[in-house]
mmCIF file as gemmi writes it, N, C-alpha and C atoms, coordinates in Angstrom:
data_model
loop_
_atom_site.group_PDB
_atom_site.id
_atom_site.type_symbol
_atom_site.label_atom_id
_atom_site.label_alt_id
_atom_site.label_comp_id
_atom_site.label_asym_id
_atom_site.label_entity_id
_atom_site.label_seq_id
_atom_site.pdbx_PDB_ins_code
_atom_site.Cartn_x
_atom_site.Cartn_y
_atom_site.Cartn_z
_atom_site.occupancy
_atom_site.B_iso_or_equiv
_atom_site.pdbx_formal_charge
_atom_site.auth_seq_id
_atom_site.auth_asym_id
_atom_site.pdbx_PDB_model_num
ATOM 1 N N . MET Axp A 1 ? 0.85 -1.176 0.001 1 0 ? 1 A 1
ATOM 2 C CA . MET Axp A 1 ? 0 0.001 0 1 0 ? 1 A 1
ATOM 3 C C . MET Axp A 1 ? 0.887 1.227 0 1 0 ? 1 A 1
ATOM 4 N N . GLY Axp A 2 ? 0.439 2.274 -0.682 1 0 ? 2 A 1
ATOM 5 C CA . GLY Axp A 2 ? 1.225 3.482 -0.714 1 0 ? 2 A 1
ATOM 6 C C . GLY Axp A 2 ? 0.392 4.672 -1.163 1 0 ? 2 A 1
ATOM 7 N N . VAL Axp A 3 ? 1.044 5.827 -1.196 1 0 ? 3 A 1
ATOM 8 C CA . VAL Axp A 3 ? 0.435 7.086 -1.605 1 0 ? 3 A 1
ATOM 9 C C . VAL Axp A 3 ? 1.294 7.671 -2.716 1 0 ? 3 A 1
ATOM 10 N N . GLU Axp A 4 ? 0.661 8.286 -3.704 1 0 ? 4 A 1
ATOM 11 C CA . GLU Axp A 4 ? 1.427 8.901 -4.792 1 0 ? 4 A 1
ATOM 12 C C . GLU Axp A 4 ? 0.804 10.232 -5.183 1 0 ? 4 A 1
ATOM 13 N N . LYS Axp A 5 ? 1.667 11.193 -5.473 1 0 ? 5 A 1
ATOM 14 C CA . LYS Axp A 5 ? 1.251 12.511 -5.958 1 0 ? 5 A 1
ATOM 15 C C . LYS Axp A 5 ? 1.598 12.592 -7.441 1 0 ? 5 A 1
ATOM 16 N N . VAL Axp A 6 ? 0.622 13.037 -8.245 1 0 ? 6 A 1
ATOM 17 C CA . VAL Axp A 6 ? 0.826 13.208 -9.679 1 0 ? 6 A 1
ATOM 18 C C . VAL Axp A 6 ? 0.579 14.688 -9.988 1 0 ? 6 A 1
ATOM 19 N N . GLU Axp A 7 ? 1.603 15.372 -10.447 1 0 ? 7 A 1
ATOM 20 C CA . GLU Axp A 7 ? 1.506 16.808 -10.711 1 0 ? 7 A 1
ATOM 21 C C . GLU Axp A 7 ? 0.545 17.089 -11.875 1 0 ? 7 A 1
ATOM 22 N N . VAL Axp A 8 ? 0.07 18.327 -11.96 1 0 ? 8 A 1
ATOM 23 C CA . VAL Axp A 8 ? -0.835 18.762 -13.028 1 0 ? 8 A 1
ATOM 24 C C . VAL Axp A 8 ? -0.202 18.438 -14.385 1 0 ? 8 A 1
ATOM 25 N N . GLY Axp A 9 ? -0.973 17.768 -15.245 1 0 ? 9 A 1
ATOM 26 C CA . GLY Axp A 9 ? -0.508 17.416 -16.58 1 0 ? 9 A 1
ATOM 27 C C . GLY Axp A 9 ? 0.391 16.195 -16.64 1 0 ? 9 A 1
ATOM 28 N N . ALA Axp A 10 ? 0.82 15.694 -15.506 1 0 ? 10 A 1
ATOM 29 C CA . ALA Axp A 10 ? 1.701 14.514 -15.478 1 0 ? 10 A 1
ATOM 30 C C . ALA Axp A 10 ? 0.853 13.238 -15.481 1 0 ? 10 A 1
ATOM 31 N N . GLU Axp A 11 ? 1.525 12.109 -15.579 1 0 ? 11 A 1
ATOM 32 C CA . GLU Axp A 11 ? 0.806 10.836 -15.634 1 0 ? 11 A 1
ATOM 33 C C . GLU Axp A 11 ? 1.584 9.707 -14.99 1 0 ? 11 A 1
ATOM 34 N N . ILE Axp A 12 ? 0.847 8.686 -14.646 1 0 ? 12 A 1
ATOM 35 C CA . ILE Axp A 12 ? 1.425 7.388 -14.313 1 0 ? 12 A 1
ATOM 36 C C . ILE Axp A 12 ? 1.37 6.627 -15.629 1 0 ? 12 A 1
ATOM 37 N N . PRO Axp A 13 ? 2.515 6.315 -16.232 1 0 ? 13 A 1
ATOM 38 C CA . PRO Axp A 13 ? 2.504 5.75 -17.581 1 0 ? 13 A 1
ATOM 39 C C . PRO Axp A 13 ? 1.875 4.356 -17.655 1 0 ? 13 A 1
ATOM 40 N N . LEU Axp A 14 ? 1.521 3.976 -18.869 1 0 ? 14 A 1
ATOM 41 C CA . LEU Axp A 14 ? 0.919 2.678 -19.126 1 0 ? 14 A 1
ATOM 42 C C . LEU Axp A 14 ? 1.821 1.565 -18.609 1 0 ? 14 A 1
ATOM 43 N N . HIS Axp A 15 ? 1.239 0.673 -17.816 1 0 ? 15 A 1
ATOM 44 C CA . HIS Axp A 15 ? 1.97 -0.469 -17.28 1 0 ? 15 A 1
ATOM 45 C C . HIS Axp A 15 ? 0.972 -1.525 -16.818 1 0 ? 15 A 1
ATOM 46 N N . HIS Axp A 16 ? 1.468 -2.632 -16.325 1 0 ? 16 A 1
ATOM 47 C CA . HIS Axp A 16 ? 0.615 -3.696 -15.784 1 0 ? 16 A 1
ATOM 48 C C . HIS Axp A 16 ? 1.389 -4.457 -14.714 1 0 ? 16 A 1
ATOM 49 N N . HIS Axp A 17 ? 0.656 -5.248 -13.942 1 0 ? 17 A 1
ATOM 50 C CA . HIS Axp A 17 ? 1.256 -6.071 -12.89 1 0 ? 17 A 1
ATOM 51 C C . HIS Axp A 17 ? 0.812 -7.513 -13.109 1 0 ? 17 A 1
ATOM 52 N N . ASP Axp A 18 ? 1.753 -8.392 -13.421 1 0 ? 18 A 1
ATOM 53 C CA . ASP Axp A 18 ? 1.417 -9.798 -13.649 1 0 ? 18 A 1
ATOM 54 C C . ASP Axp A 18 ? 1.22 -10.569 -12.355 1 0 ? 18 A 1
ATOM 55 N N . ASN Axp A 19 ? 1.767 -10.024 -11.25 1 0 ? 19 A 1
ATOM 56 C CA . ASN Axp A 19 ? 1.785 -10.805 -10.012 1 0 ? 19 A 1
ATOM 57 C C . ASN Axp A 19 ? 0.814 -10.319 -8.944 1 0 ? 19 A 1
ATOM 58 N N . ALA Axp A 20 ? -0.035 -9.308 -9.236 1 0 ? 20 A 1
ATOM 59 C CA . ALA Axp A 20 ? -0.94 -8.809 -8.2 1 0 ? 20 A 1
ATOM 60 C C . ALA Axp A 20 ? -2.092 -8.018 -8.809 1 0 ? 20 A 1
ATOM 61 N N . GLU Axp A 21 ? -3.204 -7.993 -8.08 1 0 ? 21 A 1
ATOM 62 C CA . GLU Axp A 21 ? -4.299 -7.08 -8.368 1 0 ? 21 A 1
ATOM 63 C C . GLU Axp A 21 ? -3.971 -5.767 -7.677 1 0 ? 21 A 1
ATOM 64 N N . GLU Axp A 22 ? -4.579 -4.666 -8.148 1 0 ? 22 A 1
ATOM 65 C CA . GLU Axp A 22 ? -4.335 -3.369 -7.528 1 0 ? 22 A 1
ATOM 66 C C . GLU Axp A 22 ? -5.645 -2.616 -7.387 1 0 ? 22 A 1
ATOM 67 N N . ILE Axp A 23 ? -5.772 -1.879 -6.296 1 0 ? 23 A 1
ATOM 68 C CA . ILE Axp A 23 ? -6.877 -0.954 -6.1 1 0 ? 23 A 1
ATOM 69 C C . ILE Axp A 23 ? -6.269 0.434 -5.97 1 0 ? 23 A 1
ATOM 70 N N . VAL Axp A 24 ? -6.783 1.378 -6.759 1 0 ? 24 A 1
ATOM 71 C CA . VAL Axp A 24 ? -6.336 2.769 -6.721 1 0 ? 24 A 1
ATOM 72 C C . VAL Axp A 24 ? -7.523 3.597 -6.234 1 0 ? 24 A 1
ATOM 73 N N . PHE Axp A 25 ? -7.295 4.446 -5.23 1 0 ? 25 A 1
ATOM 74 C CA . PHE Axp A 25 ? -8.34 5.302 -4.668 1 0 ? 25 A 1
ATOM 75 C C . PHE Axp A 25 ? -7.921 6.756 -4.831 1 0 ? 25 A 1
ATOM 76 N N . ILE Axp A 26 ? -8.809 7.579 -5.401 1 0 ? 26 A 1
ATOM 77 C CA . ILE Axp A 26 ? -8.513 8.996 -5.636 1 0 ? 26 A 1
ATOM 78 C C . ILE Axp A 26 ? -8.858 9.773 -4.365 1 0 ? 26 A 1
ATOM 79 N N . THR Axp A 27 ? -7.852 10.424 -3.773 1 0 ? 27 A 1
ATOM 80 C CA . THR Axp A 27 ? -8.098 11.177 -2.542 1 0 ? 27 A 1
ATOM 81 C C . THR Axp A 27 ? -8.128 12.69 -2.775 1 0 ? 27 A 1
ATOM 82 N N . HIS Axp A 28 ? -7.581 13.152 -3.904 1 0 ? 28 A 1
ATOM 83 C CA . HIS Axp A 28 ? -7.57 14.587 -4.194 1 0 ? 28 A 1
ATOM 84 C C . HIS Axp A 28 ? -7.329 14.777 -5.692 1 0 ? 28 A 1
ATOM 85 N N . GLY Axp A 29 ? -8.139 15.635 -6.319 1 0 ? 29 A 1
ATOM 86 C CA . GLY Axp A 29 ? -7.93 15.949 -7.725 1 0 ? 29 A 1
ATOM 87 C C . GLY Axp A 29 ? -8.829 15.165 -8.658 1 0 ? 29 A 1
ATOM 88 N N . GLN Axp A 30 ? -8.48 15.21 -9.939 1 0 ? 30 A 1
ATOM 89 C CA . GLN Axp A 30 ? -9.233 14.476 -10.959 1 0 ? 30 A 1
ATOM 90 C C . GLN Axp A 30 ? -8.281 13.993 -12.037 1 0 ? 30 A 1
ATOM 91 N N . ALA Axp A 31 ? -8.717 12.953 -12.745 1 0 ? 31 A 1
ATOM 92 C CA . ALA Axp A 31 ? -7.826 12.336 -13.733 1 0 ? 31 A 1
ATOM 93 C C . ALA Axp A 31 ? -8.625 11.603 -14.792 1 0 ? 31 A 1
ATOM 94 N N . LEU Axp A 32 ? -7.925 11.254 -15.852 1 0 ? 32 A 1
ATOM 95 C CA . LEU Axp A 32 ? -8.455 10.356 -16.866 1 0 ? 32 A 1
ATOM 96 C C . LEU Axp A 32 ? -7.739 9.032 -16.657 1 0 ? 32 A 1
ATOM 97 N N . ALA Axp A 33 ? -8.518 7.991 -16.382 1 0 ? 33 A 1
ATOM 98 C CA . ALA Axp A 33 ? -7.951 6.666 -16.116 1 0 ? 33 A 1
ATOM 99 C C . ALA Axp A 33 ? -8.207 5.761 -17.315 1 0 ? 33 A 1
ATOM 100 N N . PHE Axp A 34 ? -7.193 5.022 -17.707 1 0 ? 34 A 1
ATOM 101 C CA . PHE Axp A 34 ? -7.278 4.042 -18.787 1 0 ? 34 A 1
ATOM 102 C C . PHE Axp A 34 ? -7.052 2.662 -18.179 1 0 ? 34 A 1
ATOM 103 N N . VAL Axp A 35 ? -7.977 1.746 -18.434 1 0 ? 35 A 1
ATOM 104 C CA . VAL Axp A 35 ? -7.824 0.359 -18 1 0 ? 35 A 1
ATOM 105 C C . VAL Axp A 35 ? -8.137 -0.516 -19.208 1 0 ? 35 A 1
ATOM 106 N N . ASN Axp A 36 ? -7.1 -1.225 -19.683 1 0 ? 36 A 1
ATOM 107 C CA . ASN Axp A 36 ? -7.208 -1.989 -20.932 1 0 ? 36 A 1
ATOM 108 C C . ASN Axp A 36 ? -7.737 -1.068 -22.026 1 0 ? 36 A 1
ATOM 109 N N . ASP Axp A 37 ? -8.892 -1.362 -22.616 1 0 ? 37 A 1
ATOM 110 C CA . ASP Axp A 37 ? -9.404 -0.561 -23.732 1 0 ? 37 A 1
ATOM 111 C C . ASP Axp A 37 ? -10.461 0.459 -23.298 1 0 ? 37 A 1
ATOM 112 N N . GLU Axp A 38 ? -10.647 0.659 -21.996 1 0 ? 38 A 1
ATOM 113 C CA . GLU Axp A 38 ? -11.644 1.599 -21.496 1 0 ? 38 A 1
ATOM 114 C C . GLU Axp A 38 ? -10.97 2.834 -20.899 1 0 ? 38 A 1
ATOM 115 N N . GLN Axp A 39 ? -11.698 3.942 -20.908 1 0 ? 39 A 1
ATOM 116 C CA . GLN Axp A 39 ? -11.215 5.157 -20.247 1 0 ? 39 A 1
ATOM 117 C C . GLN Axp A 39 ? -12.383 5.819 -19.531 1 0 ? 39 A 1
ATOM 118 N N . LYS Axp A 40 ? -12.061 6.507 -18.419 1 0 ? 40 A 1
ATOM 119 C CA . LYS Axp A 40 ? -13.101 7.145 -17.621 1 0 ? 40 A 1
ATOM 120 C C . LYS Axp A 40 ? -12.505 8.278 -16.806 1 0 ? 40 A 1
ATOM 121 N N . GLN Axp A 41 ? -13.248 9.402 -16.699 1 0 ? 41 A 1
ATOM 122 C CA . GLN Axp A 41 ? -12.862 10.482 -15.796 1 0 ? 41 A 1
ATOM 123 C C . GLN Axp A 41 ? -13.1 10.005 -14.372 1 0 ? 41 A 1
ATOM 124 N N . VAL Axp A 42 ? -12.15 10.242 -13.483 1 0 ? 42 A 1
ATOM 125 C CA . VAL Axp A 42 ? -12.289 9.882 -12.073 1 0 ? 42 A 1
ATOM 126 C C . VAL Axp A 42 ? -11.965 11.097 -11.217 1 0 ? 42 A 1
ATOM 127 N N . THR Axp A 43 ? -12.547 11.122 -10.013 1 0 ? 43 A 1
ATOM 128 C CA . THR Axp A 43 ? -12.351 12.244 -9.108 1 0 ? 43 A 1
ATOM 129 C C . THR Axp A 43 ? -12.375 11.741 -7.668 1 0 ? 43 A 1
ATOM 130 N N . VAL Axp A 44 ? -12.298 12.637 -6.732 1 0 ? 44 A 1
ATOM 131 C CA . VAL Axp A 44 ? -12.229 12.299 -5.311 1 0 ? 44 A 1
ATOM 132 C C . VAL Axp A 44 ? -13.325 11.305 -4.922 1 0 ? 44 A 1
ATOM 133 N N . GLY Axp A 45 ? -12.915 10.231 -4.257 1 0 ? 45 A 1
ATOM 134 C CA . GLY Axp A 45 ? -13.844 9.204 -3.811 1 0 ? 45 A 1
ATOM 135 C C . GLY Axp A 45 ? -14.004 8.044 -4.766 1 0 ? 45 A 1
ATOM 136 N N . ASP Axp A 46 ? -13.491 8.174 -5.988 1 0 ? 46 A 1
ATOM 137 C CA . ASP Axp A 46 ? -13.574 7.074 -6.952 1 0 ? 46 A 1
ATOM 138 C C . ASP Axp A 46 ? -12.467 6.061 -6.693 1 0 ? 46 A 1
ATOM 139 N N . ALA Axp A 47 ? -12.755 4.817 -6.999 1 0 ? 47 A 1
ATOM 140 C CA . ALA Axp A 47 ? -11.775 3.742 -6.862 1 0 ? 47 A 1
ATOM 141 C C . ALA Axp A 47 ? -11.71 2.96 -8.162 1 0 ? 47 A 1
ATOM 142 N N . LEU Axp A 48 ? -10.524 2.478 -8.478 1 0 ? 48 A 1
ATOM 143 C CA . LEU Axp A 48 ? -10.308 1.625 -9.65 1 0 ? 48 A 1
ATOM 144 C C . LEU Axp A 48 ? -9.847 0.266 -9.172 1 0 ? 48 A 1
ATOM 145 N N . PHE Axp A 49 ? -10.482 -0.788 -9.66 1 0 ? 49 A 1
ATOM 146 C CA . PHE Axp A 49 ? -10 -2.145 -9.411 1 0 ? 49 A 1
ATOM 147 C C . PHE Axp A 49 ? -9.277 -2.59 -10.669 1 0 ? 49 A 1
ATOM 148 N N . LEU Axp A 50 ? -8.024 -2.979 -10.514 1 0 ? 50 A 1
ATOM 149 C CA . LEU Axp A 50 ? -7.185 -3.379 -11.645 1 0 ? 50 A 1
ATOM 150 C C . LEU Axp A 50 ? -6.825 -4.846 -11.497 1 0 ? 50 A 1
ATOM 151 N N . PRO Axp A 51 ? -7.492 -5.712 -12.26 1 0 ? 51 A 1
ATOM 152 C CA . PRO Axp A 51 ? -7.176 -7.142 -12.175 1 0 ? 51 A 1
ATOM 153 C C . PRO Axp A 51 ? -5.728 -7.417 -12.578 1 0 ? 51 A 1
ATOM 154 N N . ARG Axp A 52 ? -5.218 -8.521 -12.124 1 0 ? 52 A 1
ATOM 155 C CA . ARG Axp A 52 ? -3.88 -8.964 -12.498 1 0 ? 52 A 1
ATOM 156 C C . ARG Axp A 52 ? -3.725 -8.897 -14.014 1 0 ? 52 A 1
ATOM 157 N N . GLY Axp A 53 ? -2.674 -8.248 -14.485 1 0 ? 53 A 1
ATOM 158 C CA . GLY Axp A 53 ? -2.394 -8.171 -15.916 1 0 ? 53 A 1
ATOM 159 C C . GLY Axp A 53 ? -3.088 -7.041 -16.655 1 0 ? 53 A 1
ATOM 160 N N . ALA Axp A 54 ? -3.986 -6.289 -15.999 1 0 ? 54 A 1
ATOM 161 C CA . ALA Axp A 54 ? -4.693 -5.195 -16.683 1 0 ? 54 A 1
ATOM 162 C C . ALA Axp A 54 ? -3.715 -4.061 -17.001 1 0 ? 54 A 1
ATOM 163 N N . ARG Axp A 55 ? -3.719 -3.615 -18.244 1 0 ? 55 A 1
ATOM 164 C CA . ARG Axp A 55 ? -2.903 -2.46 -18.629 1 0 ? 55 A 1
ATOM 165 C C . ARG Axp A 55 ? -3.609 -1.212 -18.12 1 0 ? 55 A 1
ATOM 166 N N . HIS Axp A 56 ? -2.868 -0.314 -17.455 1 0 ? 56 A 1
ATOM 167 C CA . HIS Axp A 56 ? -3.51 0.883 -16.924 1 0 ? 56 A 1
ATOM 168 C C . HIS Axp A 56 ? -2.572 2.082 -16.936 1 0 ? 56 A 1
ATOM 169 N N . ARG Axp A 57 ? -3.211 3.247 -16.951 1 0 ? 57 A 1
ATOM 170 C CA . ARG Axp A 57 ? -2.513 4.532 -17.045 1 0 ? 57 A 1
ATOM 171 C C . ARG Axp A 57 ? -3.428 5.579 -16.426 1 0 ? 57 A 1
ATOM 172 N N . ILE Axp A 58 ? -2.864 6.563 -15.734 1 0 ? 58 A 1
ATOM 173 C CA . ILE Axp A 58 ? -3.659 7.627 -15.122 1 0 ? 58 A 1
ATOM 174 C C . ILE Axp A 58 ? -3.017 8.966 -15.459 1 0 ? 58 A 1
ATOM 175 N N . ILE Axp A 59 ? -3.815 9.892 -16.024 1 0 ? 59 A 1
ATOM 176 C CA . ILE Axp A 59 ? -3.334 11.219 -16.406 1 0 ? 59 A 1
ATOM 177 C C . ILE Axp A 59 ? -4.053 12.26 -15.549 1 0 ? 59 A 1
ATOM 178 N N . ASN Axp A 60 ? -3.296 13.122 -14.885 1 0 ? 60 A 1
ATOM 179 C CA . ASN Axp A 60 ? -3.895 14.204 -14.115 1 0 ? 60 A 1
ATOM 180 C C . ASN Axp A 60 ? -4.446 15.239 -15.095 1 0 ? 60 A 1
ATOM 181 N N . THR Axp A 61 ? -5.762 15.371 -15.153 1 0 ? 61 A 1
ATOM 182 C CA . THR Axp A 61 ? -6.418 16.322 -16.06 1 0 ? 61 A 1
ATOM 183 C C . THR Axp A 61 ? -6.947 17.544 -15.315 1 0 ? 61 A 1
ATOM 184 N N . GLY Axp A 62 ? -6.662 17.618 -14.027 1 0 ? 62 A 1
ATOM 185 C CA . GLY Axp A 62 ? -7.173 18.716 -13.213 1 0 ? 62 A 1
ATOM 186 C C . GLY Axp A 62 ? -6.228 19.902 -13.161 1 0 ? 62 A 1
ATOM 187 N N . GLN Axp A 63 ? -6.582 20.863 -12.32 1 0 ? 63 A 1
ATOM 188 C CA . GLN Axp A 63 ? -5.804 22.085 -12.14 1 0 ? 63 A 1
ATOM 189 C C . GLN Axp A 63 ? -5.012 22.08 -10.833 1 0 ? 63 A 1
ATOM 190 N N . GLU Axp A 64 ? -4.951 20.917 -10.19 1 0 ? 64 A 1
ATOM 191 C CA . GLU Axp A 64 ? -4.22 20.765 -8.934 1 0 ? 64 A 1
ATOM 192 C C . GLU Axp A 64 ? -3.606 19.376 -8.895 1 0 ? 64 A 1
ATOM 193 N N . PRO Axp A 65 ? -2.65 19.143 -8.005 1 0 ? 65 A 1
ATOM 194 C CA . PRO Axp A 65 ? -2.055 17.81 -7.929 1 0 ? 65 A 1
ATOM 195 C C . PRO Axp A 65 ? -3.109 16.732 -7.664 1 0 ? 65 A 1
ATOM 196 N N . LEU Axp A 66 ? -2.894 15.591 -8.249 1 0 ? 66 A 1
ATOM 197 C CA . LEU Axp A 66 ? -3.72 14.405 -8.031 1 0 ? 66 A 1
ATOM 198 C C . LEU Axp A 66 ? -3.034 13.57 -6.957 1 0 ? 66 A 1
ATOM 199 N N . TRP Axp A 67 ? -3.78 13.154 -5.952 1 0 ? 67 A 1
ATOM 200 C CA . TRP Axp A 67 ? -3.252 12.269 -4.914 1 0 ? 67 A 1
ATOM 201 C C . TRP Axp A 67 ? -4.037 10.973 -4.949 1 0 ? 67 A 1
ATOM 202 N N . ILE Axp A 68 ? -3.323 9.854 -4.941 1 0 ? 68 A 1
ATOM 203 C CA . ILE Axp A 68 ? -3.961 8.541 -4.935 1 0 ? 68 A 1
ATOM 204 C C . ILE Axp A 68 ? -3.345 7.679 -3.837 1 0 ? 68 A 1
ATOM 205 N N . THR Axp A 69 ? -4.111 6.698 -3.402 1 0 ? 69 A 1
ATOM 206 C CA . THR Axp A 69 ? -3.543 5.598 -2.631 1 0 ? 69 A 1
ATOM 207 C C . THR Axp A 69 ? -3.643 4.373 -3.523 1 0 ? 69 A 1
ATOM 208 N N . TYR Axp A 70 ? -2.717 3.451 -3.354 1 0 ? 70 A 1
ATOM 209 C CA . TYR Axp A 70 ? -2.751 2.21 -4.117 1 0 ? 70 A 1
ATOM 210 C C . TYR Axp A 70 ? -2.468 1.049 -3.169 1 0 ? 70 A 1
ATOM 211 N N . THR Axp A 71 ? -3.131 -0.07 -3.443 1 0 ? 71 A 1
ATOM 212 C CA . THR Axp A 71 ? -2.97 -1.271 -2.627 1 0 ? 71 A 1
ATOM 213 C C . THR Axp A 71 ? -2.849 -2.467 -3.554 1 0 ? 71 A 1
ATOM 214 N N . PHE Axp A 72 ? -1.851 -3.303 -3.297 1 0 ? 72 A 1
ATOM 215 C CA . PHE Axp A 72 ? -1.643 -4.523 -4.072 1 0 ? 72 A 1
ATOM 216 C C . PHE Axp A 72 ? -2.078 -5.738 -3.27 1 0 ? 72 A 1
ATOM 217 N N . SER Axp A 73 ? -2.638 -6.731 -3.958 1 0 ? 73 A 1
ATOM 218 C CA . SER Axp A 73 ? -2.979 -7.997 -3.328 1 0 ? 73 A 1
ATOM 219 C C . SER Axp A 73 ? -2.673 -9.118 -4.31 1 0 ? 73 A 1
ATOM 220 N N . PRO Axp A 74 ? -1.842 -10.078 -3.961 1 0 ? 74 A 1
ATOM 221 C CA . PRO Axp A 74 ? -1.09 -10.107 -2.707 1 0 ? 74 A 1
ATOM 222 C C . PRO Axp A 74 ? -0.035 -8.998 -2.7 1 0 ? 74 A 1
ATOM 223 N N . PRO Axp A 75 ? 0.456 -8.646 -1.502 1 0 ? 75 A 1
ATOM 224 C CA . PRO Axp A 75 ? 1.475 -7.59 -1.416 1 0 ? 75 A 1
ATOM 225 C C . PRO Axp A 75 ? 2.678 -7.933 -2.294 1 0 ? 75 A 1
ATOM 226 N N . VAL Axp A 76 ? 3.285 -6.917 -2.886 1 0 ? 76 A 1
ATOM 227 C CA . VAL Axp A 76 ? 4.498 -7.095 -3.685 1 0 ? 76 A 1
ATOM 228 C C . VAL Axp A 76 ? 5.61 -6.298 -3.047 1 0 ? 76 A 1
ATOM 229 N N . GLY Axp A 77 ? 6.813 -6.687 -3.278 1 0 ? 77 A 1
ATOM 230 C CA . GLY Axp A 77 ? 7.969 -5.952 -2.739 1 0 ? 77 A 1
ATOM 231 C C . GLY Axp A 77 ? 8.497 -6.61 -1.497 1 0 ? 77 A 1
ATOM 232 N N . LEU Axp A 78 ? 8.608 -5.846 -0.431 1 0 ? 78 A 1
ATOM 233 C CA . LEU Axp A 78 ? 9.235 -6.284 0.811 1 0 ? 78 A 1
ATOM 234 C C . LEU Axp A 78 ? 8.513 -7.501 1.397 1 0 ? 78 A 1
ATOM 235 N N . LYS Axp A 79 ? 9.281 -8.5 1.766 1 0 ? 79 A 1
ATOM 236 C CA . LYS Axp A 79 ? 8.73 -9.677 2.435 1 0 ? 79 A 1
ATOM 237 C C . LYS Axp A 79 ? 9.43 -9.805 3.777 1 0 ? 79 A 1
ATOM 238 N N . LEU Axp A 80 ? 8.627 -9.916 4.811 1 0 ? 80 A 1
ATOM 239 C CA . LEU Axp A 80 ? 9.186 -10.07 6.156 1 0 ? 80 A 1
ATOM 240 C C . LEU Axp A 80 ? 9.194 -11.538 6.524 1 0 ? 80 A 1
ATOM 241 N N . SER Axp A 81 ? 10.294 -11.999 7.081 1 0 ? 81 A 1
ATOM 242 C CA . SER Axp A 81 ? 10.343 -13.397 7.515 1 0 ? 81 A 1
ATOM 243 C C . SER Axp A 81 ? 9.986 -13.465 8.98 1 0 ? 81 A 1
ATOM 244 N N . THR Axp A 82 ? 9.471 -14.604 9.395 1 0 ? 82 A 1
ATOM 245 C CA . THR Axp A 82 ? 9.083 -14.777 10.816 1 0 ? 82 A 1
ATOM 246 C C . THR Axp A 82 ? 10.036 -15.683 11.537 1 0 ? 82 A 1
């Protein structure tokens, strides 16, 4: 899970995750979201569910920074041993 700031006019480039699903939640601003062959305007309170392997991209189309939270399942990256 994490938080990301996307400046006005900037974007999270097209990419995908083969090893996890992702949920993106818009906490501030507005954007144009692309998921596979679909696109939709999103704003505060909207959430995107990105299935494993879905190609996605988010462009800040607003007049202020876009803030998102993102969560991966299963978690990717750091693994803690017990």
